[in-house]
C-alpha positions in Angstrom: 0.0 0.0 0.0 1.4 3.3 -1.0 0.4 6.9 -1.0 -0.3 7.3 -4.7 -0.9 11.0 -5.1 0.1 14.2 -3.4 -1.4 17.4 -4.8 -1.4 21.1 -3.7 -3.8 23.5 -5.3 -4.7 27.2 -4.7 -8.2 28.7 -4.4 -8.3 29.3 -8.2 -7.7 25.6 -8.8 -4.1 25.9 -10.1 -2.0 22.9 -9.3 1.1 24.2 -7.5 2.6 20.7 -6.8 1.7 17.2 -7.8 3.5 13.9 -7.4 2.4 10.4 -8.3 3.6 7.3 -6.4 4.7 9.3 -3.4 5.5 6.8 -0.7 7.8 9.2 1.2 9.7 12.4 0.6 9.7 16.1 1.2 8.6 19.1 -0.9 8.2 22.8 -0.5 6.6 25.6 -2.4 6.9 29.4 -2.0 4.3 32.0 -2.8 4.0 35.7 -2.2 0.2 35.6 -2.4 -2.2 35.4 0.6 -4.5 32.6 -0.4 -6.1 29.4 0.7 -4.3 26.2 -0.3 -5.6 22.7 -0.5 -3.4 19.7 0.2 -4.8 16.4 -1.2 -3.4 13.0 -0.2 -4.8 10.0 -2.0 -4.0 6.4 -1.1 -5.1 3.4 -3.1 -5.0 -0.3 -2.3 -5.0 -3.0 -4.9 -8.3 -4.8 -5.4 -8.8 -7.7 -3.0 -6.6 -6.3 -0.3 -8.0 -6.6 3.1 -8.1 -4.0 5.8 -6.3 -0.7 5.1 -3.0 -0.6 7.0 -2.3 2.5 9.1 -0.4 5.3 7.4 1.3 8.3 8.9 1.3 11.6 7.1 3.3 14.4 8.7 2.8 18.0 7.7 5.2 20.7 8.7 3.8 24.0 7.3 5.8 27.2 7.6 4.9 30.7 6.6 6.2 34.2 7.0 9.6 34.7 8.5 10.1 31.1 9.4 9.7 30.0 5.8 12.5 32.3 4.5 15.8 30.7 3.8 18.2 33.3 5.1 21.3 31.2 4.2 20.3 31.5 0.6 19.6 35.2 0.9 23.1 35.7 2.5 24.7 33.8 -0.4 22.9 35.8 -3.1 23.3 39.2 -1.5 26.8 38.4 0.0 25.8 39.4 3.5 27.8 39.0 6.6 26.4 36.8 9.4 25.5 39.8 11.5 23.7 41.4 8.6 21.8 38.2 8.0 20.7 38.1 11.7 19.7 41.8 11.5 17.6 41.0 8.4 16.0 38.1 10.2 15.2 40.2 13.2 13.9 43.0 11.0 11.5 40.6 9.2 10.5 39.1 12.6 9.7 42.5 14.1 7.7 43.4 10.9 5.8 40.2 11.2 5.0 40.9 14.8 3.8 44.4 14.0 1.6 43.0 11.2 0.2 40.3 13.5 -0.7 43.0 16.1 -2.4 45.2 13.4 -4.4 42.2 12.2 -5.4 41.3 15.8 -6.4 44.9 16.4 -8.6 44.9 13.3 -10.2 41.6 14.3 -10.8 42.9 17.8 -12.6 46.0 16.4 -14.7 43.8 14.1 -15.6 41.5 17.0 -16.4 44.5 19.3 -18.7 45.9 16.6 -20.4 42.5 16.2 -20.8 42.3 20.0 -22.3 45.8 20.2 -24.7 45.0 17.4 -25.8 41.8 19.1 -26.3 43.6 22.4 -28.5 46.2 20.6 -30.6 43.5 19.0 -31.0 41.7 22.3 -32.2 45.0 23.9 -34.7 45.7 21.1 -35.9 42.1 21.2 -36.4 42.3 25.0 -38.3 45.6 24.7 -40.5 44.0 22.0 -41.1 40.9 24.2 -42.1 43.0 27.2 -44.5 45.1 25.0 -46.0 41.8 23.7 -46.4 40.5 27.3 -48.0 43.7 28.5 -50.3 43.8 25.5 -51.3 40.2 26.0 -51.9 40.6 29.7 -54.1 43.7 29.1 -56.0 41.8 26.4 -56.5 38.9 28.8 -57.8 41.1 31.6 -60.4 42.7 29.2 -61.3 39.3 27.7 -61.8 37.7 31.1 -63.7 40.7 32.4 -66.1 40.5 29.4 -66.3 36.7 29.8 -67.2 36.9 33.5 -69.7 39.7 32.9 -71.4 37.5 30.2 -71.6 34.6 32.8 -72.9 37.1 35.3 -70.1 36.3 37.8 -69.1 39.9 38.2 -70.9 43.2 37.6 
């Protein structure tokens, strides 16, 4: 039994990576786009084979600063080790700032949603109370009319 297909596609359906008869191995792909990616692992057994044996698939996904190969950048740009470390720290701090900006934006969106929900609950509560008061008033008049018709009250 072998893992017969490994395929990575983006949200537009473009195949970024595909490999047939992949029993083991490593692969990587790099993209500058922010997108959703789909990893498809397909395993086939020959006809007549009994129970499917256990298989282990390990994914190690990296993005952002941790995905950059600073050794390669150092070779291409002929940087000293200290310059490489400074570049890595600069990218790391930029990543942290971007993460905090994203969290702040999400917090604002969640706060707006929370306030909107609280307003809706308030209006629904007021509507429910008005309905209850209206029904109680109607019930009093109805029962008064009923008891007068039965001549139990004057």
